C-alpha positions in Angstrom: 68.6 89.2 136.5 72.2 90.3 136.5 74.2 89.3 133.4 77.9 88.6 133.3 80.2 90.5 130.9 80.4 87.5 128.6 76.6 87.2 128.5 76.1 90.9 127.8 78.6 90.8 125.0 76.8 87.8 123.5 73.5 89.5 123.7 74.9 92.6 122.0 76.1 90.3 119.2 72.6 88.9 118.7 70.4 90.1 115.8 68.8 93.3 116.9 67.5 94.2 113.5 65.4 92.1 111.1 67.9 91.3 108.4 66.0 88.2 107.4 68.9 85.8 107.2 71.0 83.3 109.2 74.5 84.6 109.7 77.3 82.1 109.7 81.1 82.4 110.2 83.7 79.8 109.4 87.0 79.4 111.3 89.1 77.2 109.1 92.1 75.0 110.1 93.7 71.9 108.6 91.9 69.5 111.0 88.6 71.1 111.8 86.2 73.8 110.7 84.3 75.8 113.4 80.9 76.9 112.2 79.4 79.7 114.3 75.9 80.8 113.5 73.1 83.1 114.8 69.5 82.8 113.8 66.8 85.6 113.9 65.0 85.5 117.2 67.8 83.8 119.0 69.8 85.4 121.8 72.9 83.2 121.5 75.3 81.8 119.0 75.5 78.1 118.2 78.6 76.3 117.2 79.3 73.1 115.2 82.4 71.3 114.2 83.1 70.0 110.7 86.1 68.0 109.6 88.6 70.1 107.7 88.2 69.9 104.0 84.8 68.2 104.1 82.8 70.6 101.9 79.9 68.1 101.7 79.7 67.9 105.5 79.8 71.7 105.7 76.7 71.9 103.3 75.0 69.3 105.4 75.7 71.4 108.6 74.4 74.6 106.9 71.3 72.8 105.6 70.6 71.6 109.2 70.9 75.1 110.6 68.4 76.3 108.0 65.9 73.5 108.8 66.1 74.1 112.5 65.5 77.8 112.0 62.5 77.0 109.8 61.1 74.6 112.4 61.4 77.2 115.1 60.3 80.3 113.3 58.2 79.0 110.4 60.4 80.9 107.9 62.9 79.5 105.5 65.8 81.9 105.8 68.8 82.3 103.4 72.3 82.0 104.8 75.0 84.7 104.8 78.5 83.1 105.3 81.8 84.8 106.1 85.3 83.5 106.3 88.8 84.9 106.5 91.1 84.9 103.5 93.8 82.4 104.1 95.6 79.2 102.9 92.3 77.6 101.7 92.1 80.2 98.9 88.7 80.7 97.2 87.5 77.2 96.5 85.2 77.0 99.6 83.6 80.4 98.6 82.9 79.0 95.1 81.3 75.8 96.5 79.0 77.9 98.8 78.1 80.3 96.0 76.8 77.5 93.9 73.8 77.3 96.2 71.2 79.9 95.5 70.3 80.1 99.2 73.8 80.9 100.4 75.6 84.3 100.1 79.3 83.8 100.7 81.9 86.5 101.6 85.7 86.4 102.2 87.1 89.1 104.5 90.6 90.5 104.9 91.4 89.4 108.5 93.7 92.4 109.0 90.8 94.8 108.4 88.7 93.6 111.4 89.1 95.7 114.5 90.3 93.9 117.6 91.1 94.7 121.2 94.3 96.8 121.7 95.2 95.2 125.0 98.7 93.9 125.3 97.5 90.4 126.0 94.2 89.8 124.4 92.4 86.4 124.4 92.3 84.8 121.0 90.5 81.5 120.3 88.5 80.2 117.3 85.3 80.7 119.3 86.1 84.5 119.9 87.2 84.9 116.3 84.0 83.3 115.0 82.0 85.7 117.1 84.0 88.6 115.8 83.4 87.6 112.2 79.6 87.4 112.9 79.6 90.9 114.4 81.5 92.3 111.5 79.2 90.6 109.0 76.1 92.0 110.8 77.6 95.5 110.8 78.3 95.3 107.1 74.7 94.1 106.4 73.3 97.0 108.5 75.2 99.4 106.2 77.8 100.6 108.6 80.8 102.1 106.7 84.4 100.9 107.0 83.7 97.9 109.2 86.0 95.6 107.3 87.3 95.0 103.8 85.7 92.2 101.8 88.0 90.4 99.3 86.9 90.6 95.7 87.2 86.9 94.6 88.9 86.6 91.2 87.6 84.2 88.6 89.4 80.9 88.2 90.8 82.1 84.9 92.2 85.3 86.4 93.6 83.4 89.4 95.3 80.9 87.2 96.8 83.7 85.0 98.9 84.8 87.9 100.6 81.4 88.3 103.2 82.0 85.5 104.8 85.2 86.9 104.6 84.0 90.5 106.3 80.7 89.6 109.0 82.6 87.7 109.7 84.8 90.7 110.1 81.7 92.9 112.4 80.1 90.4 114.6 83.2 90.0 114.9 83.4 93.8 116.1 79.7 93.9 118.5 80.5 91.1 120.0 83.3 93.2 120.4 81.0 96.1 122.4 78.4 94.1 124.6 81.0 92.4 125.4 82.6 95.8 126.1 79.1 97.3 128.6 78.3 94.5 130.3 81.7 94.8 130.5 81.3 98.6 132.2 77.9 98.3 134.7 79.2 95.8 135.3 82.4 97.8 136.5 80.3 100.7 139.3 79.0 98.4 140.3 82.4 97.2 138.4 82.2 93.9 136.5 85.4 93.1 136.0 85.5 89.3 133.8 82.5 88.7 130.3 83.2 87.2 128.0 80.2 87.4 125.5 81.6 84.9 128.0 81.7 82.0 127.6 79.1 79.4 131.2 77.9 79.9 130.7 77.2 83.6 131.6 73.5 83.3 134.8 74.2 81.4 135.8 77.0 83.8 135.2 74.7 86.8 137.9 72.4 85.4 140.4 75.2 85.1 140.0 76.8 88.5 142.9 77.1 90.9 142.7 78.1 94.5 144.2 81.3 95.9 147.3 79.4 96.9 147.8 77.7 93.5 146.2 74.3 94.3 143.7 72.4 92.2 140.1 72.6 93.5 139.6 69.9 96.2 137.8 66.8 94.8 134.8 66.8 97.2 134.2 70.5 96.8 134.4 70.2 93.0 131.9 67.4 93.2 129.6 69.5 95.4 129.8 72.4 93.0 129.1 70.0 90.1 125.8 68.9 91.8 125.0 72.6 92.5 125.5 73.3 88.8 123.1 70.3 88.0 120.4 71.9 90.0 121.2 75.4 88.6 120.9 74.1 85.0 117.6 72.5 85.9 116.3 75.8 87.2 117.6 77.7 84.1 115.6 75.3 81.9 112.5 75.7 84.0 112.8 79.5 83.9 113.1 79.4 80.2 110.0 77.2 79.9 108.0 79.5 82.2 109.1 82.6 80.2 108.1 80.9 77.0 104.6 80.2 78.5 104.4 83.8 79.7 105.3 85.2 76.2 102.7 82.9 74.6 100.0 84.0 77.0 101.0 87.7 76.5 101.0 87.3 72.7 97.5 85.8 72.8 96.3 88.6 75.0 98.0 91.3 72.9 96.2 90.3 69.7 93.7 93.0 70.6 95.7 96.2 70.7 93.2 97.8 73.1 93.9 95.3 75.9 95.8 96.6 78.9 98.7 94.1 78.3 99.1 95.2 74.7 99.0 98.9 75.6 101.6 98.5 78.4 104.0 96.8 76.0 103.9 99.8 73.7 105.6 102.0 76.4 109.4 102.2 76.4 110.9 100.6 79.5 108.1 98.1 80.0 108.9 94.5 78.8 107.0 91.2 78.9 107.6 90.5 82.6 106.5 93.9 83.9 103.5 93.9 81.5 102.4 90.5 82.7 102.7 91.3 86.4 100.9 94.6 86.1 98.1 93.1 84.2 97.8 89.8 86.1 98.3 91.3 89.6 96.3 94.5 89.4 95.0 96.0 86.2 92.7 93.1 85.4 90.5 94.4 88.2 88.0 97.3 88.2 88.9 100.3 90.3 86.6 103.3 90.9 89.3 105.9 91.5 93.0 106.4 92.0 92.8 105.9 95.8 91.6 102.4 95.3 94.4 101.7 92.8 97.1 102.9 95.3 95.5 101.1 98.2 95.3 97.8 96.4 99.1 98.0 95.8 99.8 99.0 99.4 101.1 102.3 98.2 98.5 104.5 99.9 99.9 106.9 102.6 99.3 106.3 106.3 98.9 109.6 108.1 99.0 109.9 111.9 97.0 112.9 113.0 95.9 113.4 116.6 95.8 116.7 118.3 99.0 118.5 117.5 100.6 115.4 116.1 100.7 115.3 112.4 103.2 113.2 110.5 103.3 110.5 107.8 104.1 106.9 108.7 104.9 105.8 105.1 102.9 103.6 102.8 100.5 101.1 104.3 102.0 98.0 102.7 98.5 96.4 103.1 97.9 95.6 99.5 99.3 93.2 96.9 103.1 92.8 97.8 104.0 91.6 94.3 102.5 94.5 92.6 104.0 96.9 95.1 107.5 95.5 94.6 107.2 95.6 90.8 106.1 99.2 90.9 109.1 100.3 92.9 111.4 98.5 90.5 109.6 100.0 87.5 109.8 103.5 89.0 113.6 103.3 89.0 113.6 102.0 85.4 111.1 104.7 84.4 113.7 107.3 85.4 116.2 105.6 83.1 114.0 105.0 80.1 111.5 107.9 80.3 113.7 110.8 81.6 111.7 113.4 79.6 108.3 112.3 81.0 106.3 114.5 83.4 106.6 112.0 86.2 110.4 111.8 85.8 110.7 115.6 85.8 108.4 115.7 89.0 110.8 113.3 90.7 113.9 115.3 89.7 112.4 118.5 90.9 111.3 117.1 94.3 114.7 115.5 94.9 116.5 118.7 93.9 114.3 120.7 96.2 115.3 118.5 99.1 119.0 118.9 98.3 119.4 115.4 96.8 118.0 113.7 99.9 114.9 111.5 100.4 115.3 109.6 97.1 113.9 106.4 98.6 110.8 108.2 99.9 110.4 110.0 96.5 110.7 106.8 94.5 107.8 105.3 96.4 105.8 108.4 95.7 106.8 108.1 92.1 105.7 104.4 92.1 102.3 105.4 93.3 101.9 108.1 90.7 103.2 105.9 88.0 100.7 103.1 88.9 97.8 105.5 88.7 99.1 106.9 85.4 99.4 103.4 84.0 96.0 102.4 85.2 94.5 105.5 83.4 96.5 104.7 80.3 95.7 101.0 80.1 92.0 101.3 80.9 90.9 104.7 79.6 93.7 105.5 77.1 94.8 108.6 78.9 98.2 109.5 77.5 101.1 109.7 80.0 102.7 113.2 79.7 106.0 113.0 77.8 106.1 109.2 77.7 107.9 107.7 74.8 106.6 104.7 72.8 108.7 101.9 71.4 109.7 102.1 67.8 108.5 99.4 65.5 
């Protein structure tokens, strides 16, 4: 019998080795969840729909799949479930892992290989099949099929909230400050600073570039902007107090990563919190994993006679990567005698003062690895200065 291309691809996706489990993929959306499954001994995948957010209905569906497989084969198989990391976070994974007959995984969607055609078909059905194939390949032991997400504990996940909220609040503060300055700039006023404590008194004294008093409606609008700005300033202060309290509780033990980072000159509470909460709380096996997690690993392009570097991958934690680039610039200011700062200066001098941006990213990568070794294994950073008591 001649099989169509679709039938052949589905047969290739069927279980060809005895892995002793039912494999399930979840395609999640706000309205519906598509459950795709394949059972040992079957030559096709089955699909079921569950209402979005209905975890109890999902467990009923998975239990039904298990019961049907037992009735057909006489064996009670465990389930291996895979889903993409997304807006749903990790709560579904935690619900599934409470059941001793379910093994749940979350995959980085960007790590799954897809067709490179200019216009490729993309549907929930095709994505569900692709997840099943990736999961089967992982269970067969094939290397580098995809990257599974290491699910943080609820405590570690919640610890990130403080520094992430502060970053959002600071961005909103910048927006309000720029809006106020932009409004005043249109009237020829250039020296007003909304963040000064005398901002209200200064607003009353302002005169336009042509000597007029500030228009009433514009003055009222700026007053309302200042109301929102002052609310943000209060919230930022509250978040920073919460951050400092959390850091103080963590730093009671001088051997914790956060406490050790605070000892280094140039690293304050904000950097120490971000470094610990976003990266150094995890376990890494080697420096390559550290750089890759921050998206600071290199991306070479080598094919035939072509051999050039594309820059860092930017595939990791963007908050950690941004923080490390900022910290690299500050490291040059506060730790100029360290080995890493001397390395940067020598490389820049060798290039005639050019490529500073590329070198600062390389310094950020080296610095992150050095801080990881220092905070987790106590390896002293060459030439680094400690804070004085």
